[in-house]
C-alpha positions, 0 to 999 in steps of 0.5 A: 236785720233778720226776720227773727231778730225783728220778732225778738225785738217785737216780743220785748215791747210790752204794751198796756192800757194808758201808754202813750204813742206819738206819731213822729210824722203827723205829730199826733198823740194817741192813748192805748185804751183797750186791747181786743182778741180777734179769733182767726181760723187761718192764723194765730189769734190777733190782738188789736189796740183801740187808740184815741188820737189827738185830732188835728183839724186845722191841717187838712194835709195830715191824714188821721191815724187809724183807731184800731191798730193790730198789735204786732204792726204797732210794735214794729212801727215802734221798733223802726221809729215811726212811733215813740212809746211812753209807758204808764 
Protein backbone atom coordinates (compact mmCIF):
# COMPACT_ATOMS: atom_id res chain seq x y z
CA UNK A 1 0.00 0.00 0.00
CA UNK A 2 1.43 3.38 -0.94
CA UNK A 3 2.33 6.06 1.58
CA UNK A 4 -0.32 8.37 0.09
CA UNK A 5 -3.01 5.73 0.53
CA UNK A 6 -2.16 5.35 4.25
CA UNK A 7 -2.46 9.12 4.69
CA UNK A 8 -5.76 9.22 2.83
CA UNK A 9 -7.13 6.47 5.06
CA UNK A 10 -5.83 8.21 8.20
CA UNK A 11 -7.56 11.44 7.16
CA UNK A 12 -10.87 9.55 7.12
CA UNK A 13 -10.50 8.41 10.74
CA UNK A 14 -12.20 11.01 12.92
CA UNK A 15 -11.36 10.95 16.62
CA UNK A 16 -13.49 12.66 19.27
CA UNK A 17 -13.48 13.05 23.01
CA UNK A 18 -15.28 10.07 24.52
CA UNK A 19 -14.28 7.62 21.79
CA UNK A 20 -13.08 4.22 22.99
CA UNK A 21 -9.99 2.43 21.72
CA UNK A 22 -9.21 -1.19 22.51
CA UNK A 23 -5.65 -2.48 22.39
CA UNK A 24 -5.94 -5.85 20.62
CA UNK A 25 -2.73 -7.27 22.14
CA UNK A 26 -3.00 -6.10 25.76
CA UNK A 27 -6.81 -6.18 25.88
CA UNK A 28 -6.76 -2.76 27.51
CA UNK A 29 -9.56 -0.27 26.96
CA UNK A 30 -8.86 3.44 26.62
CA UNK A 31 -11.10 6.49 26.50
CA UNK A 32 -10.01 9.58 24.56
CA UNK A 33 -10.18 12.35 27.14
CA UNK A 34 -8.77 15.43 25.47
CA UNK A 35 -6.84 16.62 22.40
CA UNK A 36 -3.85 18.93 22.71
CA UNK A 37 -2.09 20.92 20.00
CA UNK A 38 1.69 21.11 20.28
CA UNK A 39 3.51 23.62 18.15
CA UNK A 40 6.48 22.41 16.14
CA UNK A 41 8.92 24.80 14.48
CA UNK A 42 10.36 22.15 12.15
CA UNK A 43 7.18 20.39 11.05
CA UNK A 44 3.45 20.98 11.00
CA UNK A 45 1.82 21.33 14.37
CA UNK A 46 1.21 18.02 16.10
CA UNK A 47 -1.88 16.87 17.96
CA UNK A 48 -1.85 14.49 20.90
CA UNK A 49 -4.66 12.64 22.64
CA UNK A 50 -4.78 12.09 26.39
CA UNK A 51 -6.05 8.54 26.87
CA UNK A 52 -7.30 7.02 30.13
CA UNK A 53 -6.52 3.30 30.00
CA UNK A 54 -7.87 0.47 32.11
CA UNK A 55 -5.15 -0.99 34.30
CA UNK A 56 -4.25 -4.62 34.46
CA UNK A 57 -2.23 -4.69 37.68
CA UNK A 58 -2.62 -8.44 38.08
CA UNK A 59 -0.65 -9.36 34.94
CA UNK A 60 2.92 -8.04 35.19
CA UNK A 61 3.75 -9.18 31.64
CA UNK A 62 1.44 -6.56 30.13
CA UNK A 63 3.12 -3.22 29.53
CA UNK A 64 0.93 -0.19 30.17
CA UNK A 65 -0.10 1.93 27.21
CA UNK A 66 1.05 5.50 26.86
CA UNK A 67 -1.12 8.22 28.37
CA UNK A 68 -0.39 10.68 25.52
CA UNK A 69 -0.65 9.42 21.94
CA UNK A 70 0.22 11.36 18.82
CA UNK A 71 -2.92 11.62 16.68
CA UNK A 72 -1.56 10.41 13.34
CA UNK A 73 0.19 7.45 14.97
CA UNK A 74 -3.03 6.53 16.73
CA UNK A 75 -5.00 6.75 13.48
CA UNK A 76 -2.48 4.54 11.65
CA UNK A 77 -2.58 2.03 14.51
CA UNK A 78 -6.36 1.89 14.11
CA UNK A 79 -6.08 1.39 10.34
CA UNK A 80 -3.59 -1.48 10.59
CA UNK A 81 -5.59 -3.16 13.36
CA UNK A 82 -3.51 -2.64 16.50
CA UNK A 83 -6.47 -0.82 18.04
CA UNK A 84 -10.21 -1.08 17.54
CA UNK A 85 -12.09 2.23 17.56
CA UNK A 86 -15.59 2.71 18.89
CA UNK A 87 -16.90 6.22 18.32
CA UNK A 88 -19.28 7.99 20.65
